[in-house]
VEXLO-915528 format. One record per residue (C-alpha): x, y negated, z negated; residue number from 1. Coordinates in steps of 0.25 Angstrom, whole numbers, plus 5000, padded with zeros to 4 digits. Each point is the difference from the previous one (the first is absolute). Example, Ala and Ser with C-alpha at 12.3 -4.5 7.8 and 13.67 -1.06 7.14 Angstrom:
BEGIN
<X: 5049 | Y: 5018 | Z: 4969 | badren: 1>
<X: 5006 | Y: 4986 | Z: 5002 | badren: 2>
This chain:
BEGIN
<X: 4991 | Y: 5075 | Z: 5034 | badren: 1>
<X: 5007 | Y: 4987 | Z: 5001 | badren: 2>
<X: 4993 | Y: 4987 | Z: 4994 | badren: 3>
<X: 5000 | Y: 4986 | Z: 5005 | badren: 4>
<X: 4992 | Y: 4989 | Z: 4992 | badren: 5>
<X: 4997 | Y: 4989 | Z: 5011 | badren: 6>
<X: 4996 | Y: 4986 | Z: 4996 | badren: 7>
<X: 4998 | Y: 4987 | Z: 5008 | badren: 8>
<X: 5005 | Y: 4988 | Z: 4994 | badren: 9>
<X: 5001 | Y: 4985 | Z: 5002 | badren: 10>
<X: 5013 | Y: 4999 | Z: 4993 | badren: 11>
<X: 5010 | Y: 5011 | Z: 5006 | badren: 12>
<X: 5012 | Y: 4992 | Z: 4996 | badren: 13>
<X: 4996 | Y: 4999 | Z: 4985 | badren: 14>
<X: 4995 | Y: 5014 | Z: 5000 | badren: 15>
<X: 5013 | Y: 5005 | Z: 5005 | badren: 16>
<X: 5008 | Y: 4992 | Z: 4991 | badren: 17>
<X: 4991 | Y: 5005 | Z: 4988 | badren: 18>
<X: 5000 | Y: 5014 | Z: 5002 | badren: 19>
<X: 5016 | Y: 5000 | Z: 5004 | badren: 20>
<X: 5004 | Y: 4991 | Z: 4988 | badren: 21>
<X: 4989 | Y: 5005 | Z: 4990 | badren: 22>
<X: 4998 | Y: 5015 | Z: 5002 | badren: 23>
<X: 5014 | Y: 5002 | Z: 5007 | badren: 24>
<X: 4993 | Y: 5006 | Z: 5012 | badren: 25>
<X: 5009 | Y: 5001 | Z: 5013 | badren: 26>
<X: 4996 | Y: 4994 | Z: 5014 | badren: 27>
<X: 4999 | Y: 5014 | Z: 5008 | badren: 28>
<X: 4996 | Y: 4993 | Z: 5013 | badren: 29>
<X: 4992 | Y: 4989 | Z: 5006 | badren: 30>
<X: 4994 | Y: 4995 | Z: 5013 | badren: 31>
<X: 4997 | Y: 4987 | Z: 5008 | badren: 32>
<X: 4989 | Y: 4997 | Z: 5008 | badren: 33>
<X: 4994 | Y: 5014 | Z: 5002 | badren: 34>
<X: 4987 | Y: 4997 | Z: 5006 | badren: 35>
<X: 5000 | Y: 4986 | Z: 4993 | badren: 36>
<X: 5004 | Y: 5007 | Z: 4986 | badren: 37>
<X: 5014 | Y: 4997 | Z: 4993 | badren: 38>
<X: 5002 | Y: 5010 | Z: 4988 | badren: 39>
<X: 5010 | Y: 5006 | Z: 4990 | badren: 40>
<X: 5001 | Y: 5015 | Z: 4994 | badren: 41>
<X: 5005 | Y: 4999 | Z: 4986 | badren: 42>
<X: 5003 | Y: 5013 | Z: 4991 | badren: 43>
<X: 5012 | Y: 5008 | Z: 4997 | badren: 44>
<X: 5008 | Y: 5010 | Z: 5011 | badren: 45>
<X: 4997 | Y: 5014 | Z: 5000 | badren: 46>
<X: 4986 | Y: 4998 | Z: 4993 | badren: 47>
<X: 4987 | Y: 5005 | Z: 5005 | badren: 48>
<X: 4993 | Y: 4986 | Z: 4998 | badren: 49>
<X: 5003 | Y: 4986 | Z: 5004 | badren: 50>
<X: 4991 | Y: 4987 | Z: 5000 | badren: 51>
<X: 4996 | Y: 4992 | Z: 5014 | badren: 52>
<X: 4997 | Y: 4985 | Z: 4998 | badren: 53>
<X: 4996 | Y: 4994 | Z: 5013 | badren: 54>
<X: 4997 | Y: 4985 | Z: 5004 | badren: 55>
<X: 4993 | Y: 4994 | Z: 5013 | badren: 56>
<X: 4992 | Y: 4988 | Z: 5004 | badren: 57>
<X: 4988 | Y: 5006 | Z: 4993 | badren: 58>
<X: 4999 | Y: 4997 | Z: 4985 | badren: 59>
<X: 4999 | Y: 5011 | Z: 4990 | badren: 60>
<X: 4987 | Y: 5000 | Z: 4993 | badren: 61>
<X: 5002 | Y: 5009 | Z: 4988 | badren: 62>
<X: 4990 | Y: 5005 | Z: 4990 | badren: 63>
<X: 5004 | Y: 5008 | Z: 4989 | badren: 64>
<X: 4997 | Y: 5002 | Z: 4984 | badren: 65>
<X: 5007 | Y: 5002 | Z: 4988 | badren: 66>
<X: 5001 | Y: 5014 | Z: 5002 | badren: 67>
<X: 5007 | Y: 5000 | Z: 5013 | badren: 68>
<X: 5015 | Y: 5002 | Z: 4998 | badren: 69>
<X: 5013 | Y: 5004 | Z: 5005 | badren: 70>
<X: 5007 | Y: 5008 | Z: 4989 | badren: 71>
<X: 5015 | Y: 5002 | Z: 5000 | badren: 72>
<X: 5005 | Y: 5011 | Z: 4991 | badren: 73>
<X: 5015 | Y: 4996 | Z: 4995 | badren: 74>
<X: 5008 | Y: 5013 | Z: 5001 | badren: 75>
<X: 5008 | Y: 4997 | Z: 4987 | badren: 76>
<X: 5003 | Y: 4989 | Z: 4990 | badren: 77>
<X: 5010 | Y: 4993 | Z: 5008 | badren: 78>
<X: 4992 | Y: 4999 | Z: 5011 | badren: 79>
<X: 4987 | Y: 4994 | Z: 4992 | badren: 80>
<X: 5010 | Y: 4991 | Z: 4993 | badren: 81>
<X: 5006 | Y: 4994 | Z: 5013 | badren: 82>
<X: 4986 | Y: 4997 | Z: 5005 | badren: 83>
<X: 4996 | Y: 4994 | Z: 4987 | badren: 84>
<X: 5011 | Y: 4991 | Z: 5000 | badren: 85>
<X: 4997 | Y: 4996 | Z: 5014 | badren: 86>
<X: 4986 | Y: 4997 | Z: 4996 | badren: 87>
<X: 5005 | Y: 4992 | Z: 4989 | badren: 88>
<X: 5010 | Y: 4992 | Z: 5008 | badren: 89>
<X: 4991 | Y: 4996 | Z: 5010 | badren: 90>
<X: 4990 | Y: 4995 | Z: 4990 | badren: 91>
<X: 4989 | Y: 5010 | Z: 5005 | badren: 92>
<X: 4988 | Y: 5000 | Z: 4990 | badren: 93>
<X: 4998 | Y: 5014 | Z: 4994 | badren: 94>
<X: 4984 | Y: 5001 | Z: 4999 | badren: 95>
<X: 4990 | Y: 5008 | Z: 4993 | badren: 96>
<X: 4994 | Y: 5013 | Z: 5007 | badren: 97>
<X: 4986 | Y: 5003 | Z: 5000 | badren: 98>
<X: 5003 | Y: 5015 | Z: 4998 | badren: 99>
<X: 5007 | Y: 5001 | Z: 4987 | badren: 100>
<X: 5008 | Y: 5012 | Z: 5005 | badren: 101>
<X: 5009 | Y: 4992 | Z: 5008 | badren: 102>
<X: 5003 | Y: 4989 | Z: 4988 | badren: 103>
<X: 5004 | Y: 5012 | Z: 4991 | badren: 104>
<X: 5009 | Y: 5006 | Z: 5011 | badren: 105>
<X: 5005 | Y: 4989 | Z: 5008 | badren: 106>
<X: 4998 | Y: 4985 | Z: 5003 | badren: 107>
<X: 4992 | Y: 4994 | Z: 5011 | badren: 108>
<X: 5003 | Y: 4987 | Z: 5009 | badren: 109>
<X: 4996 | Y: 4994 | Z: 5012 | badren: 110>
<X: 5006 | Y: 5000 | Z: 5014 | badren: 111>
<X: 5000 | Y: 4987 | Z: 5008 | badren: 112>
<X: 4987 | Y: 5004 | Z: 5007 | badren: 113>
<X: 4994 | Y: 5002 | Z: 4987 | badren: 114>
<X: 4999 | Y: 5015 | Z: 4999 | badren: 115>
<X: 5003 | Y: 5007 | Z: 4987 | badren: 116>
<X: 5012 | Y: 5008 | Z: 4999 | badren: 117>
<X: 5004 | Y: 5010 | Z: 4988 | badren: 118>
<X: 5013 | Y: 5003 | Z: 4996 | badren: 119>
<X: 4998 | Y: 5014 | Z: 4992 | badren: 120>
<X: 5010 | Y: 5009 | Z: 4993 | badren: 121>
<X: 5000 | Y: 5014 | Z: 5005 | badren: 122>
<X: 5012 | Y: 5005 | Z: 4992 | badren: 123>
């Protein structure tokens, strides 16, 4: 099985910049004016998952809570440190997670849409 997480956004350019600059994801593909939607696929080549962000004339209306998360597990200390430096360099605020597990095993911050992201250690 392959996995795609798709989300509509009002901030496509900011979202793409955030996920490529901070989390070091690559642009795997994109589309323009497909049934009035523009979108971008982000992830890493040769992996069985990716994120898709779309935008259209219809505004996104998100409802989420403190336990709705995207969790990214760093594969090694070097990857974790690289992302941590990008977070710090771009003055992204680290926030407290509701679930204490994430505070003990990673860091939490917000993407430009206000969704919670966890950078966790897998190694």
